[in-house]
C-alpha positions in Angstrom: -0.8 -6.2 45.4 2.8 -5.1 45.9 3.9 -1.9 44.2 6.8 -2.4 41.7 9.7 -0.2 42.3 10.6 2.2 39.5 14.3 1.7 38.8 16.3 4.6 37.4 18.6 3.7 34.5 21.2 5.8 32.7 20.0 7.5 29.5 21.7 5.7 26.7 20.8 8.1 23.9 23.1 10.8 22.5 21.7 14.4 22.5 20.3 15.5 19.2 19.2 12.0 18.1 16.8 12.6 15.1 13.1 12.4 15.8 10.1 12.3 13.5 8.6 15.0 11.5 5.2 16.5 11.8 4.0 15.0 8.5 1.3 12.9 10.3 0.6 10.2 12.8 2.4 7.4 11.0 3.2 8.6 7.5 6.9 8.7 8.3 9.1 5.9 7.2 12.8 5.5 7.8 13.5 7.3 4.5 12.4 10.6 6.0 13.9 10.3 9.4 17.5 10.4 8.7 17.9 7.1 10.4 21.6 6.1 10.7 23.0 2.7 9.6 23.6 1.5 13.2 25.5 -1.5 14.5 22.6 -4.0 14.5 22.4 -3.7 10.8 25.1 -6.2 10.2 23.4 -9.1 11.9 20.0 -7.9 10.7 21.2 -7.8 7.1 22.6 -11.3 7.4 19.4 -12.7 8.8 17.1 -10.9 6.3 19.1 -12.1 3.3 18.2 -15.7 4.4 14.5 -14.9 3.7 14.6 -15.8 0.1 16.0 -19.3 0.2 14.5 -20.3 3.6 11.0 -18.8 3.1 10.4 -19.6 -0.6 8.0 -22.4 -0.9 8.3 -23.4 -4.5 10.0 -23.1 -7.8 12.7 -25.6 -7.0 14.0 -28.6 -8.8 10.9 -30.6 -8.0 8.4 -28.0 -9.0 6.0 -29.0 -11.8 6.9 -27.3 -15.2 4.6 -24.4 -15.8 1.8 -24.7 -18.3 2.0 -22.7 -21.5 1.0 -19.0 -21.5 -2.8 -18.5 -21.5 -4.2 -16.2 -24.2 -7.2 -14.2 -23.0 -9.8 -13.4 -25.6 -12.5 -10.7 -25.4 -15.3 -13.1 -24.7 -13.5 -14.6 -21.7 -13.2 -11.1 -20.2 -16.8 -10.3 -21.0 -18.0 -13.5 -19.2 -16.0 -12.7 -16.2 -17.3 -9.2 -16.1 -20.9 -10.4 -16.3 -20.3 -12.7 -13.4 -18.7 -10.0 -11.3 -21.1 -7.2 -12.1 -24.1 -9.6 -11.9 -25.6 -8.3 -15.2 -24.9 -6.7 -18.5 -24.0 -3.0 -18.7 -27.2 -1.5 -20.1 -27.6 1.8 -18.2 -26.0 5.3 -18.5 -25.3 7.4 -15.4 -28.5 9.5 -16.0 -30.5 6.3 -16.0 -29.0 5.4 -12.7 -29.7 8.8 -11.1 -33.3 8.8 -12.4 -33.9 5.3 -11.3 -32.8 6.1 -7.7 -34.8 9.4 -7.8 -31.8 11.6 -7.1 -29.9 14.3 -8.9 -27.0 13.4 -11.2 -24.8 15.4 -8.8 -25.8 13.2 -5.8 -25.3 10.0 -7.7 -21.9 11.2 -8.9 -20.9 12.0 -5.3 -21.6 8.5 -4.2 -19.9 7.0 -7.2 -16.7 9.0 -6.6 -16.9 8.2 -2.9 -16.8 4.5 -3.8 -13.5 5.2 -5.6 -14.6 4.8 -9.2 -13.6 7.1 -12.1 -16.0 9.6 -13.8 -18.2 8.2 -16.5 -19.3 10.2 -19.5 -23.0 10.9 -20.2 -23.0 8.6 -23.2 -21.1 5.7 -21.6 -23.2 2.6 -21.1 -21.3 1.6 -17.9 -23.9 0.5 -15.3 -26.1 -2.5 -14.5 -29.3 -3.0 -12.5 -27.0 -4.0 -9.6 -25.5 -0.6 -9.6 -29.0 0.9 -9.5 -29.9 -1.3 -6.5 -26.7 -0.4 -4.7 -27.3 3.4 -5.2 -30.9 3.0 -4.1 -29.9 1.2 -1.0 -27.6 3.9 0.1 -30.0 6.7 -0.8 -32.8 4.9 1.1 -30.8 5.1 4.3 -30.6 8.8 3.9 -34.3 9.1 3.1 -35.3 7.1 6.1 -33.0 9.3 8.3 -30.8 6.4 9.3 -27.9 8.4 8.0 -27.2 12.0 6.9 -25.9 12.5 3.4 -22.4 13.3 4.8 -22.4 10.1 6.8 -23.6 8.1 3.8 -20.8 9.5 1.7 -18.2 8.8 4.4 -19.4 5.2 4.9 -19.4 4.7 1.1 -15.9 6.0 0.9 -14.8 3.6 3.6 -16.3 0.6 1.7 -14.6 1.8 -1.5 -11.2 2.3 -0.1 -11.1 -0.8 2.0 -12.4 -3.1 -0.7 -10.0 -1.6 -3.2 -7.0 -2.4 -1.0 -8.4 -5.8 -0.2 -8.8 -6.7 -3.9 -5.3 -5.6 -4.8 -3.9 -7.5 -1.8 -5.8 -10.7 -2.8 -4.7 -10.5 -6.4 -1.1 -10.0 -5.5 -1.1 -12.9 -3.0 -2.5 -15.3 -5.6 -0.1 -14.1 -8.3 2.8 -14.5 -6.0 1.7 -18.0 -5.1 1.4 -19.0 -8.8 4.9 -17.7 -9.5 6.3 -19.6 -6.5 4.4 -22.8 -6.7 3.7 -23.2 -10.4 6.7 -21.6 -11.9 4.9 -19.0 -13.9 6.3 -15.7 -14.9 4.5 -12.7 -13.3 2.7 -11.9 -16.6 1.5 -15.5 -17.2 0.4 -15.7 -13.6 -1.9 -12.7 -14.1 -3.3 -14.1 -17.3 -4.0 -17.4 -15.6 -5.6 -15.8 -12.6 -8.2 -14.2 -14.9 -9.2 -17.6 -16.3 -9.3 -19.2 -12.9 -11.0 -16.4 -11.0 -14.6 -17.6 -11.6 -14.0 -20.5 -9.3 -12.7 -18.1 -6.6 -15.4 -15.4 -6.6 -18.0 -17.1 -4.5 -15.6 -18.3 -1.7 -13.9 -15.0 -1.5 -17.2 -13.1 -1.3 -18.5 -15.4 1.4 -15.3 -14.9 3.4 -15.6 -11.1 3.1 -19.2 -11.1 4.4 -18.3 -13.4 7.2 -15.3 -11.3 8.2 -17.4 -8.1 8.1 -20.0 -9.5 10.4 -17.5 -10.8 12.9 -15.6 -7.5 12.9 -18.9 -5.6 13.4 -19.8 -7.9 16.3 -16.4 -7.3 17.9 -16.9 -3.6 17.5 -20.4 -3.9 19.2 -18.8 -5.8 22.1 -16.2 -3.1 22.6 -19.0 -0.4 22.6 -21.0 -2.4 25.1 -18.0 -3.0 27.3 -17.2 0.7 27.5 -20.9 1.6 28.1 -21.0 -0.8 31.1 -17.6 0.1 32.6 -17.9 3.9 32.1 -15.1 6.3 31.4 -13.4 6.3 34.9 -10.6 4.1 33.6 -9.9 6.4 30.8 -8.7 9.1 33.2 -6.0 6.9 34.7 -2.8 8.8 35.1 -4.3 12.1 33.9 -5.0 15.4 35.5 -7.1 17.0 32.7 -4.5 19.4 31.5 -3.1 17.2 28.8 -2.9 18.4 25.2 -5.3 15.7 24.1 -8.0 16.4 26.8 -10.7 17.6 24.3 -10.5 14.4 22.2 -13.2 11.8 22.7 -11.5 8.3 22.8 -9.0 7.1 25.4 -6.8 4.5 23.8 -3.4 2.9 24.2 -1.5 3.9 21.0 1.6 1.9 20.0 4.2 1.9 17.3 6.6 -0.8 16.2 9.4 0.2 13.7 11.9 -2.2 12.2 15.6 -1.3 12.7 17.7 -0.5 9.7 14.9 -1.2 7.2 15.9 1.6 4.8 19.5 0.5 4.3 18.5 -3.2 4.2 15.8 -2.6 1.5 18.3 -0.9 -0.8 20.2 -4.2 -1.1 17.3 -6.5 -1.4 15.7 -7.8 -4.6 12.0 -7.4 -5.0 11.1 -10.9 -3.9 13.2 -10.8 -0.7 11.8 -7.4 0.2 8.2 -8.6 -0.3 8.9 -11.6 2.0 10.3 -9.3 4.7 7.4 -7.0 4.6 4.9 -9.8 4.5 6.5 -11.6 7.5 6.6 -8.3 9.4 3.0 -7.5 8.8 1.8 -11.0 9.5 3.6 -11.2 12.8 2.3 -7.8 13.8 -1.3 -8.6 12.9 -1.2 -11.9 14.8 0.2 -10.4 18.0 -2.0 -7.4 18.0 -5.2 -9.3 17.3 -4.4 -12.0 20.0 -3.7 -9.2 22.4 -7.1 -7.7 21.8 -5.8 -4.6 20.0 -6.6 -3.2 16.5 -4.0 -2.8 13.8 -4.7 0.7 12.4 -2.2 0.6 9.5 1.2 -0.4 8.3 3.6 1.7 6.2 6.5 -0.3 5.0 8.7 -0.9 8.1 6.2 0.6 10.7 3.0 -0.5 12.3 0.5 1.6 14.2 -2.0 -0.1 16.6 -4.4 0.7 19.4 -5.8 -1.1 22.4 -8.6 -0.4 24.8 -6.5 -0.2 28.0 -2.9 0.6 29.0 -2.4 -2.9 30.2 -3.5 -4.5 26.9 -1.3 -2.0 25.0 1.7 -2.8 27.2 1.3 -6.5 26.6 1.1 -6.1 22.9 4.2 -3.8 22.8 6.3 -6.2 24.9 5.2 -9.1 22.7 6.1 -7.3 19.5 9.5 -6.3 20.8 10.2 -9.8 22.0 9.0 -11.4 18.8 11.3 -9.3 16.5 14.3 -9.7 18.8 13.9 -13.5 18.6 13.0 -13.7 14.9 15.9 -15.2 13.0 15.0 -13.5 9.8 13.8 -10.0 10.7 15.7 -7.2 12.3 14.7 -6.1 15.8 12.1 -3.3 16.3 11.9 -0.1 18.3 8.5 0.1 20.1 6.6 2.7 22.0 3.2 3.1 23.8 1.3 6.1 25.0 -2.0 6.0 26.9 -4.1 9.1 25.9 -7.0 10.4 23.9 -7.3 10.2 20.1 -9.6 11.3 17.3 -10.8 8.4 15.1 -11.6 9.4 11.5 -11.6 7.4 8.2 -10.2 4.3 9.9 -7.2 6.2 11.1 -6.4 8.0 14.4 -5.0 11.4 15.1 -4.0 13.7 17.9 -1.0 14.5 20.3 -1.1 11.0 21.7 -0.3 9.5 18.3 2.4 12.0 17.6 4.1 11.5 21.0 4.1 7.7 20.5 5.8 8.3 17.1 8.4 10.5 18.7 9.2 7.9 21.4 9.7 5.2 18.8 12.6 7.3 17.4 14.2 7.5 20.9 13.9 3.8 21.6 16.8 1.4 21.3 16.4 -1.8 19.2 14.3 -4.3 21.1 13.2 -1.6 23.6 9.7 -0.4 24.5 9.4 3.3 25.6 6.4 4.9 27.3 5.9 8.4 28.6 5.6 9.2 32.3 1.8 9.5 32.3 1.5 6.0 30.8 4.0 4.7 33.2 1.9 6.0 36.1 -1.0 3.9 34.9 1.1 0.7 35.0 3.4 1.2 38.0 1.2 -0.8 40.4 0.9 -3.7 38.1 3.4 -6.5 38.9 3.4 -7.7 35.3 5.5 -4.7 34.3 8.8 -3.2 35.3 9.4 0.5 34.6 12.8 2.2 34.3 12.8 6.0 33.8 15.4 7.8 31.7 16.6 11.3 32.0 14.2 13.9 30.6 14.6 14.6 26.9 13.6 17.5 24.7 11.0 16.2 22.2 10.0 18.4 19.3 6.4 19.6 19.7 6.2 18.4 23.3 9.0 20.1 25.2 10.6 18.1 28.0 9.5 14.5 28.1 10.7 11.7 30.5 10.9 8.5 28.6 10.4 5.3 30.6 11.5 1.8 29.5 8.8 -0.8 29.8 9.9 -4.4 30.5 8.4 -7.7 31.5 7.7 -8.3 35.2 5.7 -11.3 36.3 3.6 -13.5 34.0 4.2 -14.9 30.5 2.5 -12.2 28.5 0.8 -12.9 25.2 1.0 -16.5 24.1 0.6 -17.4 20.4 -0.6 -20.8 19.4 
């Protein structure tokens, strides 16, 4: 395979361009970065403001008139609660702890880990289903399948993820009712409560299906790494890197919408929601098709990982291209760093993540920046073209040589 030449380009960034803070791997939005209102904002603003008329799907002249407001009575709420909880509330927290054969303190730890509020001693708040769930978790500890700390961590993961999922689902359905059926937000929420019994079973089945598929995908990734070994994880590294003690080698990437802060100040709630949803949907699709994992999104920014530098590079290029070509959204600054990370609580940490965040701040709109070590892992691949910049002083890392990553041969990620 022919080696691609590394073409030197002039550094287009002014000295002293603001970078990111040390607040965390991704918890830094444009609000805290002192991002300037740059030139691309004008066209971006014009495009984004088209979101509301072009993307709205209902509520027009032909929309059916909304039904009258639904009044919710106490019995309706009680019936829905029984269906969701699976039984009547008949037990106090001491009954639950005694039934599971654990101390009240241990039961309370798991209850808090699930994300639920404290319950008083005299509150009849639990059902037999709660007892079964607690016993299931405790039994894994008793059978030494998990330590107590691991059980609490896993329980916390379930609580946090399902809490976010439920809020997401409710808001999506409410938004749809407002757009398609002409309800006010308040009436949509009342109507959802009355219609929710018909949705519980299919939503539950979808959740279980998705969990099993995601677990299978994780198993396949584990098996792949066990078979291939860790040799590939040392590509472009000499062992002296800041992240050397960390366990997982991953391609870490960011994508950050340009001029999001200034644009969002002039958007109404509906248009901003449409922008964020379009951004997240497009990112999630590209990252999943490219074989990566979306770690999290925070407003205008997405953090993702991939198993190899090549996969990460393909995702980064696809994201930059997608937002440059999108007629509604502003373009994005992107970065990618191949290195080691620490994975905890569904998030990732370490110098690799921080460096990728710094490079995003240095990138031009529509550009993908990598560091020199990542570039070294990709330079013999004809699918990519690498163009080094002059070295830059990057806070927390000293002198770093950013490298622009661009498309070489091939078509990259193709979406259906």
